[in-house]
C-alpha positions as CSV (number, residue, x, y, z in Angstrom):
1,M,-5.1,59.5,15.4
2,I,-1.5,58.0,15.8
3,S,1.1,59.2,13.4
4,L,3.4,57.0,11.8
5,A,6.3,58.9,13.1
6,A,5.6,58.1,16.3
7,V,5.9,54.2,15.9
8,A,8.8,54.7,13.4
9,D,11.4,53.7,15.9
10,F,9.4,51.0,17.4
11,C,8.8,49.5,14.1
12,R,12.5,49.5,13.2
13,A,12.8,47.2,16.3
14,L,10.2,45.0,15.2
15,Q,11.9,44.8,11.5
16,A,14.6,42.9,13.3
17,V,12.5,40.4,15.0
18,S,12.4,36.7,13.4
19,A,8.6,36.2,14.5
20,A,5.7,37.4,12.0
21,T,4.7,40.6,13.9
22,L,1.9,42.9,12.8
23,V,1.0,46.3,14.7
24,H,-2.4,47.6,14.5
25,D,-4.8,50.3,16.4
26,A,-8.5,50.1,16.3
27,G,-9.0,50.8,13.2
28,R,-6.0,50.2,10.5
29,I,-2.8,48.3,10.2
30,L,0.3,50.4,11.3
31,F,3.1,48.0,10.7
32,A,3.8,44.5,9.5
33,N,7.6,43.3,9.6
34,A,8.8,41.1,6.5
35,A,8.0,38.0,8.3
36,M,4.5,38.8,8.3
37,E,4.8,39.7,5.0
38,R,6.0,36.5,3.7
39,L,3.7,34.6,6.1
40,L,0.6,36.1,4.6
41,G,1.9,36.7,1.2
42,Y,0.9,40.7,1.0
43,D,3.3,43.1,0.5
44,K,3.5,45.9,2.8
45,Q,1.1,48.8,0.8
46,V,-1.5,45.8,0.7
47,L,-1.3,45.2,4.6
48,L,-1.2,48.8,5.4
49,G,-4.6,48.8,3.5
50,M,-6.1,46.5,5.1
51,T,-8.6,46.6,8.5
52,P,-6.8,44.6,11.0
53,H,-8.8,41.5,10.6
54,G,-9.0,41.8,7.1
55,W,-6.5,39.2,6.3
56,A,-8.4,36.4,8.2
57,A,-10.4,33.5,6.3
58,E,-13.9,33.8,6.0
59,G,-15.5,32.3,9.7
60,F,-12.5,33.6,11.4
61,S,-12.4,37.7,11.0
62,D,-15.0,38.4,13.5
63,E,-13.1,36.4,15.8
64,L,-10.0,38.2,15.2
65,Q,-11.6,41.5,15.5
66,R,-13.0,40.7,19.0
67,Y,-9.7,39.9,20.1
68,G,-7.9,42.8,18.6
69,F,-10.4,45.0,20.8
70,L,-9.9,42.6,23.7
71,C,-6.1,43.4,23.4
72,L,-6.7,47.1,23.0
73,A,-8.8,47.4,26.1
74,A,-6.7,45.0,28.5
75,D,-3.4,45.5,30.0
76,G,-0.8,42.5,29.3
77,E,-0.5,39.6,27.4
78,L,-3.8,37.6,26.3
79,P,-3.7,34.1,25.9
80,S,-3.2,33.0,22.3
81,I,-6.0,31.9,19.8
82,E,-5.9,29.9,16.5
83,V,-7.2,31.6,13.2
84,E,-7.3,30.7,9.6
85,A,-5.4,33.1,7.3
86,L,-6.7,33.6,3.5
87,T,-3.0,34.2,1.9
88,G,-2.2,36.7,-1.1
89,S,-1.9,33.3,-3.1
90,G,-5.7,32.2,-1.9
91,A,-4.1,29.3,0.5
92,R,-5.5,29.1,4.1
93,R,-3.1,28.6,6.8
94,V,-3.4,27.8,10.5
95,L,-1.7,30.6,12.5
96,E,-1.2,31.0,16.1
97,I,-2.1,34.6,17.2
98,K,-0.9,36.2,20.5
99,A,-1.2,39.9,21.1
100,Q,0.1,42.4,23.7
101,R,-1.0,45.9,24.2
102,V,1.5,48.8,24.2
103,M,1.1,52.6,24.1
104,L,2.6,54.6,21.1
105,D,2.1,58.4,21.1
106,G,-0.4,58.1,23.9
107,Q,-2.8,55.7,22.1
108,P,-3.2,52.0,22.8
109,C,-2.2,49.5,20.0
110,A,-2.0,45.9,19.5
111,V,1.3,44.1,18.8
112,L,0.3,40.6,17.3
113,T,2.4,37.6,16.9
114,G,1.7,34.8,14.3
115,Q,3.3,31.3,14.1
116,D,2.4,29.1,11.4
117,L,0.7,25.6,12.6
118,S,-0.2,24.4,8.8
119,D,2.8,22.1,8.9
120,I,2.3,20.9,12.5
121,R,-1.1,19.9,12.0
122,H,-0.3,18.1,8.6
123,V,2.1,16.0,10.6
124,Q,-0.5,15.4,13.6
125,T,-2.8,14.2,10.8
126,S,-0.4,12.2,8.9
127,L,0.6,10.4,12.2
128,L,-3.3,9.7,13.0
129,D,-3.8,8.5,9.7
130,V,-0.7,6.2,10.0
131,G,-2.0,4.9,13.3
132,R,-5.4,3.9,11.8
133,V,-3.7,2.1,9.0
134,L,-1.5,0.1,11.3
135,Y,-4.5,-0.7,13.3
136,Q,-6.6,-2.0,10.2
137,I,-3.7,-3.8,9.1
138,V,-3.8,-5.9,12.4
139,E,-7.3,-5.9,12.9
140,N,-8.2,-7.2,9.2
141,S,-5.1,-9.3,8.9
142,P,-6.4,-13.2,8.4
143,V,-3.4,-14.1,10.7
144,P,-4.7,-14.4,14.4
145,T,-2.5,-11.5,16.2
146,F,-2.6,-10.0,19.4
147,V,-0.4,-7.0,21.0
148,I,0.6,-6.3,24.7
149,D,1.9,-3.2,26.0
150,K,4.9,-2.9,28.6
151,S,2.4,-3.7,31.4
152,H,1.6,-6.9,29.7
153,R,-2.2,-5.8,29.3
154,I,-3.8,-6.5,25.8
155,T,-4.0,-3.8,23.5
156,H,-4.8,-5.2,20.4
157,W,-6.8,-8.6,19.8
158,N,-7.9,-8.9,16.0
159,A,-10.9,-10.8,14.8
160,A,-8.9,-13.8,13.6
161,C,-7.5,-14.2,16.9
162,A,-11.2,-14.1,18.5
163,H,-12.1,-16.6,16.1
164,L,-9.5,-19.2,16.8
165,T,-9.5,-18.9,20.6
166,Q,-13.4,-18.1,20.6
167,R,-13.0,-15.3,23.1
168,E,-13.9,-11.6,21.8
169,A,-11.8,-8.6,21.9
170,V,-14.1,-6.6,24.1
171,D,-13.5,-9.3,26.7
172,M,-9.8,-9.2,26.3
173,M,-8.7,-5.6,25.9
174,G,-6.9,-4.1,28.8
175,R,-6.6,-7.8,30.7
176,D,-2.7,-8.8,31.7
177,D,-3.8,-12.5,32.2
178,T,-3.4,-13.3,28.2
179,W,-2.8,-16.9,29.4
180,R,-6.4,-17.5,30.0
181,A,-7.0,-17.9,26.6
182,F,-4.6,-20.5,25.9
183,Y,-3.5,-22.5,29.0
184,P,-5.7,-23.8,31.9
185,E,-3.2,-22.2,34.4
186,A,-1.2,-19.4,34.7
187,R,2.1,-19.5,32.7
188,P,3.8,-16.8,30.8
189,L,3.2,-16.7,26.9
190,L,6.0,-16.4,24.4
191,A,5.3,-12.4,24.2
192,D,5.6,-11.9,27.8
193,L,9.0,-13.8,27.9
194,I,10.2,-11.5,24.9
195,L,8.6,-8.2,26.8
196,D,10.6,-9.2,30.1
197,G,13.7,-10.7,28.3
198,R,13.5,-13.7,30.0
199,V,13.2,-16.0,26.6
200,D,16.6,-17.4,27.2
201,Q,16.2,-18.1,30.6
202,E,12.5,-19.8,30.7
203,G,12.0,-21.0,27.1
204,E,13.5,-24.2,27.1
205,H,11.8,-24.8,30.4
206,L,8.4,-23.9,28.8
207,Y,8.8,-25.0,25.4
208,G,11.8,-27.4,25.1
209,K,13.6,-27.3,22.0
210,R,10.9,-26.0,20.3
211,C,11.6,-22.1,21.1
212,N,14.0,-20.9,18.5
213,P,15.0,-17.5,17.2
214,S,13.1,-16.4,14.1
215,P,15.2,-16.1,10.7
216,H,13.1,-13.9,9.5
217,A,13.0,-10.8,12.2
218,A,15.7,-9.7,14.6
219,H,15.0,-10.5,18.5
220,A,12.0,-12.4,17.5
221,Y,11.3,-16.1,18.2
222,E,9.0,-18.7,17.3
223,V,7.5,-21.8,18.9
224,E,5.3,-24.6,17.6
225,G,2.9,-26.3,20.2
226,Y,-0.2,-28.5,20.9
227,F,-3.2,-26.8,22.5
228,P,-5.9,-29.4,23.4
229,N,-8.5,-26.7,24.2
230,F,-8.7,-25.5,20.8
231,G,-11.3,-27.1,18.7
232,A,-13.1,-30.3,19.0
233,Y,-10.2,-32.3,19.1
234,G,-7.4,-30.0,19.8
235,C,-4.8,-28.0,17.4
236,W,-1.3,-27.4,16.6
237,L,-0.3,-23.5,16.6
238,Y,3.0,-22.2,15.2
239,F,3.4,-18.9,17.1
240,T,5.8,-16.3,16.7
241,A,6.3,-12.9,18.8
242,A,8.6,-10.0,18.4
243,P,9.1,-7.1,20.7
244,L,7.8,-3.5,19.7
245,V,10.3,-0.8,20.6
246,D,10.0,2.8,20.6
247,S,12.3,5.6,19.0
248,H,15.2,5.1,21.4
249,G,15.1,1.4,21.2
250,R,13.3,0.6,24.6
251,V,10.8,-2.2,24.8
252,V,7.4,-0.9,24.9
253,G,5.5,-4.0,24.0
254,A,5.5,-7.2,22.1
255,I,3.3,-8.6,19.3
256,E,2.5,-12.1,18.8
257,T,1.0,-14.3,15.6
258,L,-0.7,-17.4,15.6
259,Q,-1.1,-20.1,12.7
260,D,-3.2,-23.3,12.6
261,V,-0.7,-26.0,11.7
262,T,-2.9,-28.9,12.5
263,R,-3.4,-30.0,8.8
264,R,0.2,-30.1,8.3
265,R,0.9,-32.1,11.4
266,Q,-1.6,-34.5,10.3
267,A,-0.2,-34.8,7.2
268,E,3.5,-35.4,8.5
269,D,2.0,-38.3,10.7
270,E,0.5,-39.7,7.6
271,L,3.8,-39.5,5.6
272,R,5.5,-41.2,8.6
273,R,2.8,-43.9,8.3
274,H,3.0,-44.4,4.8
275,R,6.8,-44.7,5.0
276,T,6.8,-47.4,7.7
277,E,4.4,-49.2,5.2
278,L,6.9,-48.6,1.9
279,E,9.7,-49.6,4.2
280,N,8.0,-53.0,4.8
281,M,7.1,-53.4,1.2
282,I,10.5,-52.8,0.0
283,A,11.7,-55.5,2.4
284,D,9.3,-57.9,1.1
285,R,10.1,-57.2,-2.5
286,T,13.9,-57.5,-2.0
287,A,13.1,-61.1,-0.8
288,E,11.2,-61.6,-3.9
289,L,13.9,-60.0,-6.3
290,L,16.2,-62.3,-5.0
291,T,14.3,-65.4,-5.4
292,T,13.4,-64.5,-9.3
293,H,17.1,-63.6,-10.1
294,H,17.7,-66.6,-12.1
295,E,14.3,-65.9,-14.1
296,L,15.5,-62.3,-14.6
297,E,18.9,-63.8,-16.2
298,A,16.6,-66.0,-18.6
299,F,14.5,-62.9,-19.3
300,L,17.1,-60.5,-20.4
301,E,18.8,-63.5,-22.6
302,N,15.2,-64.1,-24.5
303,A,14.0,-60.5,-24.4
304,S,12.5,-59.0,-27.1
305,V,14.9,-56.0,-27.6
306,G,18.4,-55.8,-27.6
307,I,20.3,-55.8,-24.1
308,I,24.1,-54.7,-23.8
309,A,26.6,-53.9,-21.1
310,T,29.2,-51.4,-21.8
311,A,32.4,-50.3,-20.2
312,N,35.3,-48.4,-21.7
313,Q,33.5,-48.0,-24.8
314,R,33.3,-51.7,-25.5
315,I,30.8,-54.3,-25.1
316,Q,31.0,-56.3,-22.1
317,R,27.7,-58.7,-22.8
318,G,25.0,-58.7,-25.5
319,N,21.8,-61.1,-25.5
320,K,20.6,-62.9,-28.5
321,K,18.1,-60.2,-30.0
322,F,21.3,-57.6,-29.9
323,A,23.5,-60.0,-32.4
324,E,20.1,-60.5,-34.2
325,M,19.4,-56.8,-34.6
326,F,23.2,-56.1,-35.8
327,E,23.9,-59.3,-37.8
328,L,26.6,-60.5,-35.8
329,G,25.9,-64.0,-37.0
330,D,27.4,-66.6,-34.6
331,A,30.0,-64.2,-33.1
332,S,29.9,-63.0,-29.7
333,P,29.6,-59.4,-29.2
334,H,32.0,-59.2,-26.2
335,G,34.8,-57.2,-26.6
336,L,33.6,-55.2,-29.6
337,Q,34.0,-51.5,-29.6
338,T,30.7,-49.6,-29.5
339,R,31.8,-46.8,-32.1
340,D,31.7,-49.6,-34.7
341,F,27.8,-49.4,-34.6
342,F,27.5,-45.8,-35.7
343,T,27.2,-44.3,-39.1
344,C,29.9,-41.8,-38.2
345,E,32.3,-40.5,-35.8
346,A,30.3,-37.5,-35.3
347,D,27.1,-39.3,-34.3
348,F,29.1,-41.3,-31.6
349,E,30.6,-38.4,-30.2
350,A,27.3,-36.5,-30.1
351,L,25.6,-39.5,-28.3
352,G,28.6,-39.4,-25.7
353,R,27.8,-35.3,-25.2
354,T,24.2,-36.0,-24.7
355,A,24.6,-39.4,-22.4
356,Y,27.4,-38.2,-20.2
357,P,25.6,-35.2,-18.2
358,V,22.5,-37.5,-17.5
359,L,24.2,-41.2,-16.6
360,S,27.3,-39.2,-14.8
361,Q,24.8,-38.0,-12.1
362,G,23.2,-41.6,-12.1
363,G,20.2,-40.8,-14.1
364,S,18.7,-42.9,-16.8
365,L,18.9,-41.7,-20.8
366,L,16.1,-42.3,-23.2
367,H,17.0,-41.4,-26.8
368,E,16.4,-42.2,-30.5
369,M,19.0,-42.0,-33.2
370,E,20.5,-43.7,-36.4
371,M,22.8,-46.8,-36.0
372,C,24.1,-49.3,-38.4
373,T,24.6,-53.0,-38.5
374,R,28.1,-55.0,-38.8
375,A,26.8,-55.8,-42.6
376,G,26.5,-51.6,-43.2
377,R,22.6,-51.5,-43.2
378,T,21.1,-48.5,-41.4
379,L,18.4,-48.8,-38.2
380,W,16.7,-46.3,-36.5
381,V,17.1,-47.2,-33.0
382,Q,15.7,-46.4,-29.8
383,L,17.9,-46.4,-26.7
384,I,17.4,-46.8,-22.9
385,A,20.4,-46.2,-20.9
386,Y,21.0,-46.3,-16.9
387,V,24.6,-47.0,-15.0
388,A,24.9,-50.4,-13.4
389,N,25.9,-48.6,-10.3
390,P,24.4,-45.2,-9.4
391,T,27.1,-44.8,-6.9
392,E,29.9,-45.6,-9.5
393,P,29.0,-44.2,-12.6
394,T,32.3,-45.2,-14.4
395,A,31.8,-48.9,-13.4
396,G,29.4,-49.6,-16.7
397,T,26.0,-49.1,-18.5
398,W,23.3,-51.0,-19.6
399,W,21.7,-50.4,-22.9
400,L,18.3,-51.3,-24.2
401,L,18.3,-50.9,-27.7
402,Q,15.0,-51.3,-30.1
403,D,14.6,-51.4,-33.7
404,R,12.1,-48.6,-34.6
405,T,12.8,-48.4,-38.5
406,E,9.6,-49.2,-39.4
407,V,7.9,-47.3,-36.8
408,R,10.1,-44.0,-37.4
409,Q,8.8,-44.3,-41.1
410,A,5.2,-44.8,-40.2
411,Q,5.8,-41.4,-37.6
412,R,7.1,-39.3,-40.5
413,E,4.0,-40.3,-42.2
414,L,1.9,-39.3,-39.3
415,E,3.6,-36.1,-38.5
416,L,3.2,-35.0,-42.3
417,N,-0.6,-35.8,-42.1
418,Y,-0.9,-34.1,-38.5
419,E,1.1,-31.1,-39.8
420,R,-1.7,-30.9,-42.7
421,L,-4.7,-31.6,-40.4
422,K,-3.2,-28.7,-38.2
423,L,-2.9,-26.4,-41.3
424,T,-6.3,-27.1,-42.1
425,N,-7.9,-27.1,-38.7
426,S,-6.2,-23.8,-38.2
427,R,-8.0,-22.5,-41.0
428,L,-11.5,-23.7,-40.2
429,E,-11.2,-22.1,-36.9
430,D,-10.5,-18.9,-38.5
431,A,-13.1,-19.3,-40.7
432,Q,-15.4,-20.2,-37.8
433,N,-14.5,-17.2,-35.9
434,Q,-14.6,-14.7,-38.6
435,L,-18.2,-16.4,-39.3
436,L,-19.2,-16.0,-35.5
437,Q,-17.8,-12.3,-35.5
438,S,-19.2,-11.5,-38.8
439,E,-23.1,-13.0,-37.7
440,K,-22.6,-11.2,-34.3
441,M,-21.5,-7.8,-36.0
442,A,-24.4,-8.3,-38.6
443,S,-27.1,-9.1,-36.0
444,I,-25.9,-5.9,-34.1
445,G,-26.1,-4.1,-37.2
446,Q,-29.4,-5.2,-38.0
447,L,-30.4,-4.3,-34.7
448,A,-29.2,-0.8,-34.9
449,A,-30.4,0.0,-38.1
450,G,-33.9,-1.3,-36.6
451,V,-33.4,0.7,-33.5
452,A,-32.8,3.9,-35.4
453,H,-35.7,3.2,-37.9
454,E,-38.0,2.6,-35.2
455,I,-36.8,5.4,-32.9
456,N,-35.8,8.0,-35.3
457,N,-39.2,8.4,-37.0
458,P,-41.4,9.1,-33.6
459,I,-38.4,11.1,-32.3
460,G,-39.0,13.3,-35.4
461,F,-42.3,14.3,-34.9
462,V,-42.0,14.4,-31.2
463,S,-39.3,17.1,-31.9
464,S,-41.4,18.8,-34.6
465,N,-44.2,18.9,-32.3
466,L,-42.1,20.4,-29.2
467,G,-40.9,23.1,-32.0
468,S,-44.4,23.9,-32.9
469,L,-46.0,23.9,-29.3
470,R,-43.1,26.3,-28.6
471,G,-44.0,28.5,-31.3
472,Y,-47.9,28.5,-30.1
473,V,-47.0,29.2,-26.5
474,E,-44.7,32.2,-26.8
475,P,-47.4,34.5,-28.6
476,I,-49.8,33.3,-25.8
477,F,-47.4,34.2,-23.1
478,S,-46.9,37.3,-25.2
479,L,-50.8,38.2,-25.2
480,L,-51.1,37.7,-21.4
481,A,-48.2,40.0,-20.7
482,L,-50.1,42.6,-22.9
483,L,-53.2,42.1,-20.8
484,R,-51.7,42.1,-17.8
485,E,-49.8,45.7,-18.6
486,T,-53.1,46.8,-19.7
487,P,-54.8,49.1,-17.1
488,G,-57.6,47.2,-15.2
489,E,-60.1,50.5,-16.2
490,D,-59.2,49.7,-19.9
491,L,-60.8,46.3,-20.1
492,P,-64.3,45.1,-19.9
493,D,-65.4,43.8,-16.2
494,A,-66.1,40.7,-17.8
495,V,-62.8,40.4,-19.2
496,R,-61.0,41.7,-16.3
497,S,-62.9,39.4,-13.7
498,E,-62.1,36.4,-15.9
499,L,-58.3,37.0,-16.4
500,A,-58.5,37.2,-12.6
501,R,-60.1,34.0,-12.1
502,I,-57.9,32.0,-14.5
503,D,-54.6,33.4,-12.8
504,A,-55.7,32.6,-9.5
505,A,-56.6,29.2,-10.8
506,V,-53.7,28.1,-12.7
507,D,-51.0,30.6,-11.4
508,L,-50.5,31.7,-14.9
509,T,-46.8,33.4,-13.7
510,F,-45.4,30.1,-12.6
511,V,-46.9,28.3,-15.6
512,Q,-45.1,31.3,-17.9
513,E,-41.6,30.5,-16.1
514,D,-42.5,26.3,-16.0
515,L,-43.3,25.6,-19.5
516,P,-40.2,27.0,-21.3
517,Q,-38.2,25.0,-18.9
518,L,-40.4,21.6,-19.5
519,L,-40.0,22.3,-23.5
520,N,-36.4,22.6,-22.9
521,E,-35.7,19.3,-20.7
522,S,-37.9,17.3,-23.5
523,E,-35.9,18.9,-26.4
524,E,-32.7,17.8,-24.3
525,G,-34.2,14.0,-23.7
526,L,-34.9,13.8,-27.3
527,S,-31.2,14.9,-28.1
528,R,-30.0,12.0,-25.5
529,V,-32.0,9.5,-27.0
530,K,-30.7,10.5,-30.9
531,K,-27.0,10.1,-29.3
532,I,-27.5,6.7,-27.8
533,V,-29.2,5.5,-31.3
534,Q,-26.1,7.0,-32.9
535,D,-23.7,5.4,-30.7
536,L,-25.1,2.2,-31.3
537,K,-25.0,2.6,-35.1
538,D,-21.4,3.7,-35.0
539,F,-20.4,0.9,-32.4
540,S,-21.5,-1.8,-35.4
541,R,-20.6,0.4,-38.0
542,V,-23.1,-1.5,-40.3
543,D,-22.0,1.2,-43.1
544,H,-18.5,0.9,-42.7
545,A,-17.5,-2.9,-42.6
546,D,-14.1,-2.3,-44.8
547,W,-10.8,-1.1,-44.1
548,Q,-10.9,2.7,-43.8
549,D,-9.5,5.4,-41.4
550,A,-11.2,5.8,-38.2
551,D,-11.1,7.7,-35.0
552,L,-10.6,5.0,-32.3
553,N,-11.5,7.5,-29.1
554,A,-15.0,8.0,-30.9
555,G,-15.0,4.0,-31.1
556,L,-14.1,3.7,-27.6
557,D,-16.8,6.3,-26.5
558,S,-19.4,4.7,-28.7
559,T,-18.7,1.2,-27.2
560,L,-18.8,2.4,-23.5
561,N,-22.2,4.0,-24.3
562,V,-23.7,0.6,-25.8
563,V,-22.3,-1.5,-22.7
564,M,-23.0,1.4,-20.3
565,N,-25.7,-0.8,-18.7
566,E,-23.2,-3.5,-17.8
567,V,-20.6,-1.1,-16.5
568,K,-22.5,1.8,-14.7
569,Y,-23.5,-0.3,-11.4
570,R,-20.3,-1.9,-10.9
571,A,-17.6,0.8,-11.7
572,D,-16.6,4.4,-12.4
573,V,-15.1,5.0,-15.7
574,R,-12.1,7.5,-16.0
575,K,-10.9,8.6,-19.4
576,D,-7.3,9.4,-20.4
577,Y,-7.4,10.0,-24.3
578,G,-4.6,11.4,-26.0
579,A,-4.8,13.1,-29.5
580,L,-4.8,9.9,-32.2
581,P,-4.3,10.2,-35.9
582,P,-6.8,8.5,-38.1
583,V,-6.1,4.7,-37.9
584,R,-6.4,2.4,-41.0
585,C,-8.8,-0.5,-39.7
586,I,-11.9,-2.3,-39.5
587,A,-13.7,-0.1,-37.3
588,A,-16.7,-2.5,-36.2
589,Q,-14.3,-5.2,-35.4
590,L,-12.3,-3.3,-33.4
591,N,-15.3,-1.9,-31.6
592,Q,-15.9,-5.7,-30.7
593,V,-12.5,-6.0,-29.1
594,F,-13.2,-2.7,-26.9
595,M,-16.5,-4.2,-25.8
596,N,-15.1,-7.6,-24.8
597,L,-12.1,-5.7,-22.7
598,I,-14.5,-3.2,-20.9
599,V,-17.3,-5.9,-20.5
600,N,-14.8,-8.2,-19.1
601,A,-13.4,-5.6,-16.8
602,A,-16.8,-4.9,-15.5
603,H,-17.5,-8.4,-14.7
604,A,-14.1,-9.0,-12.8
605,I,-15.2,-6.2,-10.3
606,A,-17.1,-7.6,-7.2
607,E,-17.8,-4.3,-5.5
608,R,-17.8,-0.7,-7.0
609,G,-14.6,-0.2,-8.5
610,T,-12.8,1.8,-11.1
611,I,-12.3,1.1,-15.0
612,T,-9.7,3.3,-16.8
613,L,-9.6,4.0,-20.6
614,A,-6.5,5.2,-21.9
615,T,-5.0,6.0,-25.4
616,R,-1.9,7.1,-26.8
617,V,0.6,7.1,-29.6
618,E,3.7,5.8,-29.6
619,D,6.1,6.2,-32.8
620,D,3.6,4.4,-35.7
621,W,1.6,2.5,-33.2
622,I,-1.9,3.4,-31.1
623,C,-1.9,2.0,-27.8
624,I,-5.4,1.3,-26.0
625,E,-5.4,0.5,-22.2
626,V,-8.3,-0.8,-20.6
627,S,-7.7,-1.3,-16.9
628,D,-9.6,-2.4,-13.9
629,T,-9.4,-2.6,-10.4
630,G,-11.0,-6.1,-10.0
631,S,-10.2,-9.3,-8.9
632,G,-7.2,-10.0,-11.2
633,M,-6.0,-13.3,-12.7
634,S,-3.8,-16.1,-11.6
635,E,-0.6,-17.0,-13.8
636,E,-2.6,-20.1,-14.8
637,V,-5.6,-18.0,-16.2
638,K,-3.4,-15.7,-17.5
639,R,-1.6,-18.3,-19.7
640,R,-5.1,-19.6,-21.0
641,I,-7.3,-16.6,-21.8
642,F,-7.1,-16.5,-25.4
643,E,-7.5,-20.1,-25.7
644,P,-11.1,-20.8,-27.4
645,F,-14.0,-21.7,-25.3
646,F,-11.7,-20.9,-22.2
647,T,-14.1,-18.9,-19.6
648,T,-13.7,-18.6,-15.8
649,K,-17.5,-17.8,-15.5
650,P,-20.1,-19.9,-14.6
651,V,-21.7,-22.4,-17.2
652,G,-24.1,-20.5,-19.2
653,K,-22.8,-17.1,-18.4
654,G,-19.9,-16.9,-20.8
655,T,-18.9,-18.7,-24.1
656,G,-15.0,-18.3,-23.8
657,L,-15.1,-16.8,-27.3
658,G,-14.8,-13.1,-26.4
659,L,-10.7,-12.8,-25.6
660,S,-10.2,-15.5,-28.5
661,L,-12.1,-13.4,-31.4
662,S,-10.7,-10.4,-29.9
663,F,-6.9,-11.8,-30.3
664,S,-7.9,-12.8,-34.0
665,I,-9.0,-9.5,-34.7
666,V,-6.0,-7.5,-33.3
667,Q,-3.7,-10.3,-35.1
668,K,-5.8,-9.5,-38.3
669,H,-5.0,-5.8,-38.0
670,G,-1.3,-6.6,-37.4
671,G,-1.2,-5.9,-33.7
672,R,-0.8,-7.5,-30.3
673,I,-2.5,-7.7,-27.0
674,E,-0.7,-7.7,-23.9
675,V,-2.1,-8.4,-20.4
676,D,-0.6,-7.6,-16.5
677,S,-2.6,-9.0,-13.6
678,E,-2.2,-10.2,-10.4
679,L,-4.4,-12.0,-8.4
680,G,-6.4,-9.4,-6.2
681,S,-4.8,-6.3,-7.9
682,G,-6.7,-5.9,-10.8
683,T,-5.8,-6.3,-15.0
684,R,-4.8,-3.9,-17.5
685,F,-5.2,-5.0,-21.1
686,R,-3.0,-2.7,-23.7
687,V,-4.0,-3.4,-27.5
688,W,-1.4,-2.3,-30.0
689,I,-2.5,-1.3,-33.4
690,P,-0.3,0.1,-36.2
691,V,-1.5,3.7,-37.5
692,R,-1.3,2.5,-41.1
693,G,-3.1,-0.6,-40.8
694,A,-1.9,-4.5,-41.2
695,Q,-0.4,-4.1,-44.6
696,A,2.1,-1.3,-43.4
């Protein structure tokens, strides 16, 4: 036995060592410095009470014990080992252990030093994960991509690149003749030029003026070229390449991406052809316009609408219809001030403010307003205006004026009738939606009542029979136990032999153990059936069709159970319910809203996904969130989802009324529905309901 006094000086020296250090003999720990105490998470008294291998995690204790014995038996420093330590907090940490034998008080002792490798392992694992993610990004990218190393050998050749070039990755990986996939003769690719730093010297020679620096990435270049060997008729490719650098800024490779722009090129060629045809057509039409100039003059003079030309707020020319409309008689409109034909100065200035921004930019104006004749009679006039010379907006303006006084009166009548029809139609739609909702919930209510009636009766007598059966079986088992405890010589020979025969035939011990379990499982199954029936009744709330206080968390749960068959094969359901106060509502109608949102979320998930149901209270409002990891919606679909009869489902799969009815129900409750969605990123609906009901 080594005395602690013998190692005191040695231990004081080890206490000053920054590395975690522990000293032990064959059976106990003699010393652990402060660094080792912090590393293992035990105080000195606990450590000194352990065996030398007592702090090792399960599966490593024996290895550490063998290592300690080997150290005590061997002279010199041993190779290091890695073990997992179980710290005082219960955490597991990976340690690198080194041991050296020393002699204290004439007895061999082992000095162990430990280095924590947990953080290093975490960093290594993280780097491996990042590498795998980057590989998947390149491999799964729809953009054809390949990567070469500093030796010009291919290290990545993704599936899109294989599809474009018709060369599989297994045939290309490791090769330094990437040009064979693109050209019939050897020549460097853009990635090769970037890797060698020869873009400026050879880029123009190989690609002409089409090789340009990329505006999106530093030191990257982009080129567009034609490749006759791709596809049946060749194709145009837009390709970009950029260098890959290490942490010291050294170029260690290059990445190149390819995009098929053949359709764009074809569209540009077609556009040029159409442009040529259009220019020829314009030339022909110009000639026709020159020949019809006099005819147009006659047309303007005899047109059925008033036409005037103005400059500097005075009329320069006016046709006969203008003179007739504004009751000029035989007087010429030339030289008259334009402001004289407005009912007030404010109307004249308002037209100027409206027309100037449009006409000053060379555009045309369409406007309607009230004007007056020279005799003082008011007219409702439609004005069409455009500048005589778009390049010189101050040169003058042409105005076309049409008397729409009678049309205006008729239009006002139509607008009034239209507003009445809209109001009536809105009321009819609300009534129809409510009728559909009432009929649907009534049907569900009748179904729930029928299911409850048809199932509860057999459930009742099955449950009663199971209870009776348990009451019959337990005395029988007690009798069997009594017979087994009775000595064999106290029983008649016939009874003893018959009891042995029955025991051997049916294994009474197993039956006695298994039968109570079977009865318990049967009773549990009956309880689950009762729960399903009760959830169906709670969902329809046939007995609560009026406004009352309800638990929305319970409503969500009952609705989820009703539609679980639609959900369980598509998604996992996560719940994040907050504590909610009772809410003044029509529970059956809100359950219908929940059902529509949950079913839509399930239908939006193509493969296995997640649906999250969450509730919370904010001030006097309840927020119910239904989110999914499905396909999401485009902006166009998101704008229309609450329109009646709008659906993205195939014909026969949906009516397009679910979200429209849900919107109406939430509005009826004084709430609102919000939706956040991005195509490919899932959807989140938020339903806000006031705690005290719609009236509050």
